[in-house]
N, C-alpha and C positions, 0 to 999 in steps of 0.2 A: 504493500500500500504506500503510495507516494505521500511524503510529509510536506506540509505547507512551509514555505519559507517565512521568515519573520515579516517581510513586506506583505506577502499574501495574507498572513494572519491579521496584520494591521488593517489592510483594506477590507477584509471580511468583517472585522469587528466594527469598522466605520459604517459599513452598509447596514449591519444589524442595528447599530445605534440610531442611524437615520430612520430605519423602518419603525423602531420603537417610538421615536419622537413623533413621527407622523401619526401612528396609531393613537398616541396620547392626545395630540391636537384634534384629531377627528372625533375622538370620544368626547372631548370637552365641547366640541361644536354641537354634538347631538344632545348634550346635557343642558343647553340653553333653555331656560323655562319658558313655556308658552302660556301667556295669561289666559285665564278661563273666560274672561270677558274683555272685549276690546271695543272701545267707543266707536271706531270707524270700521265698518265691514263692507266688503264687496259682495256682489251677488254670489249665491252658493254657500254663504255662511262661513267662508274662509277668514281666518284671522291674518289678514295680509301683512300688517306691520310686523307681527311676531315672526311670520314665515320669512319675510325679507331679512330680518335680523339673523335668523338661523342660517339662511343662505349666504349672507355676507360673512358670517363667522366661518362657515365651511370653506368659502373661497379663500379667506385669509389663511386658514389652516393648510389648505392645499398649496397655496402660494408659498408659504413658509417651507413646506416640505420640498417643493421643487427648487426653491432657492438653495436649500442644503445640497440637493443633488447636483446643482450646476456650479457650486463653488469650486475654484481651482483646487486640485489635490495637493494642498500645501504640505501635507505630511508625507507625500511620496518621496522616497529616498532613491537617488539615482544609483543603478548598479555600476556605473562608471566611476563613482566617487573614489574608490580605493585605487584604481589605476591612475586617475588624475593626480591624486595626492602623492602617489609613488613617483610619478613623473616630476612633480614639483620638487620633491626631496632629491631627485637625481641631479637637479641643477640648483644647488643651494645658493650659488652666486646671484641668482635671480631674486632672492628674497631680501637682499640688502636694502636698508633704508638709505637713500642717496639723493643728492641734489642734481646729479648728472642726468642728462637726457640723451636719448638715441636720436641722431640726426634724422630729419624728415626723409631724406633720400634712402637711408638704410631701412627705416621702418616701412617705407613704401615698397622697397624691394622684397622684404620678408612677406608682407601681405600679398603682393602680387604673385610670388611663388607659391603662396598658400591658397591662391585662388580667390583673393578678396581685394577690396579697395575701400577707400574712405570717402564718405559723403560729407563729413564734418570733422572738426578737430577732436582728438581723443583726450587732450590734456597732456600732462607730463608723463612720457613713456620712458622708463629707465632701463628696459631690457627688451630685446626683440630678436628671436631666433626662429629658424625653421627646424622643427624637431620631429623625430619619428614617433608615431602614436598609433597603435593597432594596425600596423602595416602601411601607414601612409604618412607623408611629411605634412605637418600642420603648422600653422602660424601660432607661435607662443610668445606673448609679450606681457609686460608688467607695467601697470600704471601705479603711481604713488597716490594712495588714498589718505584719508585723514588720520588713520591709525597705523598705517604701514603699507607695504607693497600689496597690490591686488593682482593676482595672476589671471590672465585671460588666454583661453585656448579656443581656436576656431576649428570646429569639427564638421567638415562638409559631409562626411559619410555617416554621421550619427544622428538619426532622426529622433525628434522628441515631440510628443503630442501636447506637452504643456510643461510648465516649470517643475523641476525636480530638485530636491535638496541634496547637498553634499555635506556630510558631517563625519569627518575622519581626522583622527590624530591632532586634535586641537585647531583644526581649520573648519570654516563654514563656507558654504558657497551654493551656487545654483547652476543648473543647466537649463537653458531656455532655447526654444526654436528660433531660427532666423528666417526672415522672409526669403523665399526662394529655395528653402530646403536646408538640411543640416541643422547644427545647433552650436551654441557657444557656452563654454564653461567659464564662470567668474568665481574666483575663490580668494578669500582674505581672512583676516583675523575675526574672531567671534564678535568683537564690538564694532566692527566696521559697518557703515551704512552701505551695504552692497546694492540696495535697490537704486540709489541715485546713480551709481557707477554703471550698473546694468542697463538702466534706461538710456543713459548717454551713449553707451556702446551700441545698443540696438538701433539708435538713430544714426550712428556714424558708420557702422560696418555694412558693407554690401558685398555680395558675391560677384565676381567678375563673370559676365555672360560670354 
């Protein structure tokens, strides 16, 4: 019998929790009291105001449940996390806090060979190399964040349906899809505001067609 992985168990528990919450909301909707006497009635003897209240409550309950279903899977952990962190450790010089910057021409060359280009400035880039990752040479560069170096890897062959977390060996990060296919890994210190850097990168990085 196949055993569930930790991530599969987490996803199953989340689904069960969602279903339980929906059942509770729906049960509460049906428990809305209907007055025995209502001043205003429509033909047929129906208590329209009370029925409308019940219907509205049911709609809110269903809406809340569907909202839970459509929230991005923020608790999903990327299976690539360990490999990405291992790659970062393999190049410890990239993690230095420094005021130096990579010349624009050098950064442009790395991105071009990695199949990407820039549509906007990235900020201060302190490291840029073309590196082997899962059988392909990918662009690996580092921007200096508020708390320290933030590693970025462009992964044209790694598809991602939505954001996935990286939590490994004292690092935190995310893998997000890029327009046109592939994905991008952004990894930094636990107290770094990666969302700001991630959004800036998503606006700046484009795959070369």
